[in-house]
C-alpha positions in Angstrom: 0.0 0.0 0.0 1.4 3.4 -1.0 0.6 6.9 -2.2 2.2 7.3 -5.6 1.3 10.9 -6.3 -0.3 13.8 -4.5 -1.5 17.2 -5.8 -2.7 20.0 -3.6 -4.6 23.1 -4.8 -5.3 25.9 -2.4 -5.0 23.6 0.6 -3.6 25.2 3.7 -0.5 27.1 2.6 -0.1 25.2 -0.7 -1.3 27.2 -3.7 -0.4 24.5 -6.1 2.0 21.6 -5.5 2.6 18.1 -6.8 4.5 15.2 -5.2 5.7 11.9 -6.5 6.6 9.7 -3.6 9.0 6.8 -3.1 7.6 3.4 -2.2 9.8 3.3 0.9 11.1 6.3 2.9 10.1 9.9 2.1 11.8 12.6 4.0 10.0 16.0 4.2 12.4 18.7 5.4 12.0 22.4 6.2 11.8 24.9 9.0 8.8 25.1 11.3 5.7 26.7 9.8 6.6 25.9 6.2 4.0 23.3 5.5 5.4 19.9 6.4 2.5 19.0 8.7 0.1 20.3 6.1 1.4 17.8 3.6 1.0 14.9 6.0 -2.5 16.1 6.9 -3.5 15.9 3.2 -2.2 12.4 2.9 -4.0 11.4 6.1 -7.2 13.0 4.8 -7.1 10.6 1.8 -7.4 7.8 4.3 -9.8 9.1 7.0 -11.7 11.8 5.0 -11.0 14.2 7.9 -8.4 16.8 8.8 -6.6 15.6 11.9 -5.9 19.1 13.2 -9.5 20.4 13.0 -13.1 19.2 12.9 -13.9 22.0 10.4 -12.9 20.9 6.9 -13.2 24.5 5.6 -10.2 25.4 7.8 -8.1 23.4 5.3 -8.7 26.1 2.7 -6.0 28.5 1.9 -6.7 31.9 3.4 -9.1 33.8 1.1 -9.9 30.8 -1.1 -13.4 29.4 -1.6 -12.3 25.9 -2.8 -9.5 23.5 -2.3 -8.6 20.1 -3.6 -6.5 17.1 -2.5 -5.9 14.6 -5.3 -4.0 11.4 -4.9 -3.1 8.2 -6.8 -2.9 5.3 -4.4 -1.9 1.7 -4.9 -3.4 -1.0 -2.8 -4.1 -4.7 -3.1 -2.6 -4.6 -6.7 -5.1 -1.8 -7.7 -4.4 1.8 -8.6 -7.1 4.2 -7.4 -7.5 7.9 -8.0 -8.9 9.8 -5.0 -10.0 13.4 -5.0 -11.3 15.4 -2.0 -12.9 18.7 -2.9 -13.2 21.2 0.0 -15.5 24.2 0.0 -16.2 27.1 2.3 -19.9 26.7 1.8 -20.6 23.0 1.0 -19.8 19.6 2.5 -16.6 17.9 1.3 -17.1 16.0 -2.0 -15.2 12.7 -2.5 -14.4 11.1 -5.8 -13.1 7.7 -6.5 -11.8 7.1 -10.0 -13.8 10.2 -11.1 -17.1 8.9 -9.5 -18.5 10.9 -6.7 -19.1 8.9 -3.5 -22.4 9.2 -1.6 -20.9 8.7 1.8 -17.5 9.3 3.4 -17.5 5.7 4.6 -17.5 4.5 0.9 -13.9 5.9 0.6 -12.6 5.6 4.1 -9.9 2.9 4.4 -9.1 2.5 0.7 -5.8 4.0 1.8 -4.8 3.1 5.3 -2.5 5.4 7.3 -1.0 5.4 10.8 -0.2 8.9 12.1 2.2 9.6 14.8 2.7 13.2 15.9 4.1 14.9 19.0 0.7 15.3 20.6 0.4 11.5 20.6 3.3 11.2 23.0 0.9 12.4 25.7 -1.9 10.0 24.6 -1.4 7.9 27.7 -1.9 10.9 30.0 -4.5 12.7 27.9 -8.2 12.4 28.6 -10.3 9.5 27.5 -11.6 11.4 24.5 -8.1 11.4 22.9 -7.8 7.6 23.3 -11.3 7.1 21.9 -10.4 9.3 18.8 -7.3 7.2 18.3 -9.3 4.0 18.4 -12.0 5.4 16.1 -9.6 6.7 13.5 -8.1 3.2 13.2 -11.4 1.4 13.2 -13.0 3.6 10.6 -10.2 2.6 8.2 -10.4 -1.1 9.1 -14.2 -1.5 9.2 -16.3 0.6 6.9 -19.5 -0.4 8.8 -18.0 0.9 12.0 -17.6 4.3 10.4 -21.3 4.3 9.6 -22.3 3.2 13.1 -20.1 5.9 14.6 -21.4 8.6 12.4 -25.0 7.7 13.3 -24.2 7.5 17.0 -22.6 10.9 17.0 -25.7 12.4 15.3 -28.0 10.7 17.8 -25.9 11.9 20.7 -25.9 15.5 19.4 -29.7 15.4 19.0 -30.3 13.9 22.4 -28.0 16.3 24.1 -30.0 19.2 22.6 -33.2 17.6 23.8 -31.9 17.3 27.4 -30.3 20.7 27.3 -33.5 22.5 26.2 -35.9 20.4 28.2 -36.2 22.8 31.0 -37.6 25.5 28.8 -39.5 23.0 26.6 -40.5 20.0 28.6 -42.4 18.5 25.7 -39.0 17.6 24.1 -38.6 14.8 26.7 -41.3 12.8 24.7 -38.4 12.1 22.3 -36.0 10.8 25.0 -37.1 7.2 24.7 -36.8 7.0 20.9 -33.3 8.5 21.0 -32.2 6.4 23.9 -33.3 3.1 22.4 -31.6 3.9 19.0 -28.4 4.9 20.8 -28.4 1.6 22.7 -28.9 -0.3 19.4 -26.0 1.5 17.6 -23.9 1.7 20.8 -23.9 -2.1 21.2 -22.3 -2.5 17.7 -19.7 0.2 18.5 -18.8 -1.5 21.8 -18.3 -4.9 20.1 -16.1 -3.4 17.4 -14.0 -1.6 20.0 -13.6 -4.6 22.3 -12.3 -6.8 19.5 -10.0 -4.1 18.2 -8.5 -3.3 21.6 -7.9 -7.0 22.3 -5.8 -7.3 19.2 -4.1 -3.9 19.6 -3.1 -4.6 23.2 -1.6 -8.0 22.3 0.6 -6.4 19.6 1.5 -3.5 21.9 2.6 -5.7 24.7 5.0 -7.5 22.3 6.4 -4.2 21.0 6.8 -2.8 24.5 8.7 -6.0 25.6 11.2 -5.4 22.7 11.9 -1.9 24.1 11.7 -2.6 27.8 11.7 -6.3 28.5 11.9 -5.8 32.3 8.4 -4.2 32.3 5.0 -5.7 31.5 2.6 -3.6 29.4 -1.1 -4.5 29.4 -4.4 -2.7 29.2 -8.2 -3.1 29.2 -11.1 -1.7 27.3 -13.5 0.2 29.6 -17.2 0.7 28.6 -20.6 1.2 30.3 -20.5 -0.5 33.7 -23.7 -2.4 33.0 -22.1 -4.3 30.1 -21.0 -7.6 31.5 -19.2 -8.8 28.4 -18.2 -6.4 25.6 -17.6 -9.5 23.4 -21.2 -10.8 23.9 -23.8 -10.7 21.1 -25.0 -7.3 20.2 -28.6 -8.1 21.4 -27.3 -8.8 24.9 -25.2 -5.6 25.0 -28.1 -3.6 23.7 -30.4 -4.9 26.5 -27.8 -4.0 29.1 -27.4 -0.5 27.7 -31.2 0.0 27.7 -31.5 -1.2 31.3 -28.7 1.2 32.3 -30.1 4.3 30.5 -33.6 3.8 32.0 -32.1 3.5 35.5 -30.3 6.8 35.0 -33.2 8.6 33.2 -33.9 10.9 36.1 -30.2 11.7 36.5 -29.9 12.5 32.8 -32.8 14.9 32.9 -31.5 16.6 36.0 -28.0 16.9 34.5 -29.4 17.8 31.1 -26.7 15.7 29.3 -26.1 12.1 28.2 -24.6 10.3 31.1 -23.9 6.8 29.7 -22.9 5.2 26.5 -19.8 4.4 24.4 -19.2 8.1 24.0 -17.5 7.8 27.5 -15.4 4.6 26.7 -11.7 4.5 27.6 -8.6 2.4 27.1 -6.9 1.7 30.4 -3.1 1.3 30.0 -1.1 -0.5 32.6 2.6 -1.0 33.4 3.3 -3.9 35.8 -0.4 -3.9 36.7 -0.5 -0.2 37.6 -1.9 2.8 35.7 0.6 4.1 33.2 -1.0 7.5 33.3 -0.8 7.8 37.1 2.5 6.1 37.8 4.5 5.9 34.6 7.6 8.1 34.1 7.9 10.4 31.1 10.0 7.8 29.3 7.6 5.0 30.1 4.6 7.0 28.9 6.4 7.7 25.6 7.3 4.0 25.3 3.7 3.1 25.8 2.6 5.4 23.0 5.3 4.1 20.7 4.1 0.6 21.4 0.5 1.5 20.6 1.4 3.2 17.3 3.7 0.5 16.1 1.2 -2.1 17.2 -1.5 -0.3 15.2 0.7 -0.6 12.1 1.2 -4.4 12.7 -2.5 -4.9 13.2 -3.2 -3.3 9.9 -0.7 -5.5 8.2 -2.3 -8.6 9.8 -5.7 -7.5 8.3 -4.6 -6.7 4.8 -1.2 -8.3 4.2 0.1 -4.8 3.4 1.6 -2.2 5.7 -0.3 1.1 6.0 1.4 4.3 5.1 3.2 5.5 8.2 3.2 9.2 8.8 5.7 10.5 11.4 5.2 14.2 12.0 8.3 15.6 13.7 8.0 12.9 16.3 11.5 11.6 16.1 13.0 14.8 17.4 10.8 14.4 20.6 12.4 10.9 21.3 15.7 10.1 22.9 18.3 8.4 20.7 17.5 4.8 21.9 13.8 5.2 21.0 14.6 6.9 17.7 16.8 4.0 16.7 14.0 1.6 17.8 11.4 3.3 15.6 13.8 3.5 12.6 14.6 -0.2 12.9 10.9 -1.2 12.9 9.9 0.7 9.8 12.0 -1.1 7.1 8.9 -2.3 5.3 6.1 -0.3 3.8 5.9 3.4 2.8 6.9 6.0 5.4 6.7 9.8 5.3 8.8 11.6 7.9 8.9 15.3 8.6 12.1 16.5 10.0 14.0 19.8 10.7 17.0 18.3 12.4 20.0 17.2 10.3 21.0 14.6 12.9 17.9 12.6 12.3 18.1 13.1 8.5 21.5 11.5 8.5 20.1 8.3 10.0 17.5 7.9 7.3 18.2 6.2 3.9 15.4 8.2 2.2 14.3 7.3 -1.3 12.9 10.7 -1.8 13.7 14.0 -0.1 11.4 17.0 -0.3 12.4 20.4 1.1 9.4 22.6 1.8 9.5 26.4 2.1 6.3 28.5 2.3 4.1 25.8 0.8 6.4 25.2 -2.1 9.0 22.5 -3.0 12.5 23.8 -3.1 
């Protein structure tokens, strides 16, 4: 799996730029603020159909522009696919596959698979549960198109129910809709919980093996945490749905009083442990970074197990944040598959045997 070509038009600080990538290592050099991360964001968008730095796609438009385009040629499973993402200040993003407009984002998600590792991820272990959920969801939406559809519907239901609860004090009649939204959220939520449980099980197994290679004297493990009433997240969806319904009815009065959704997979978390203790609470800075490294490299291995191809690995200035031992560990683990690495330090550049080197300045290739 690889990105062969990429063209950007009025995207971020790129007025017009085209790239032809090497199948192996691609080094993207330049000072801070020149557009290195923007380039990786465009590649990642071809995979997730989202911009990883903002929820508002229109923020990807160049200042003053009304439209922008990301066009890529990707190769996967022996096929060559042309993807185009058209961004607009006034309309929803339009997605084209081989020139044919796609009705839903999920129809194109995961054609290209990417694993992104950026400096913010180094604090994933100590970040809030929301950051870990987003990391899980980003991977699962690429692996399982149906999951992306379930997640999108659940988020819509959650937003509507939140508005109902929030406005119910002024408009009590809105609470007549509480049951319909709660039952549908339980139905969709049961599917989401099962997907997450199976994914976390595989991810943690791979991550434990990667962590053992870096720090064999420590034991890395974890657990998927969901609604307390769910006795078995691997159970049939009907059983989980019934448990979610029971839970939400028992907390109905509390939800109405709090005027917000109190239970559901929107509050899930991934608990990470070192020698049986919370990595977030007791891990050193080095241990926390090693945990994140293990999770990201495990994600890459899990994608390979699924497809027989490595996803495109996007490393955004992350090597400069690691000590030399962890830098070398990462570089030794990415010999296979396509890799795109942004870098502004010559020391790291010298360690890489890049097939292609791009120097970016002000949104242009020098």
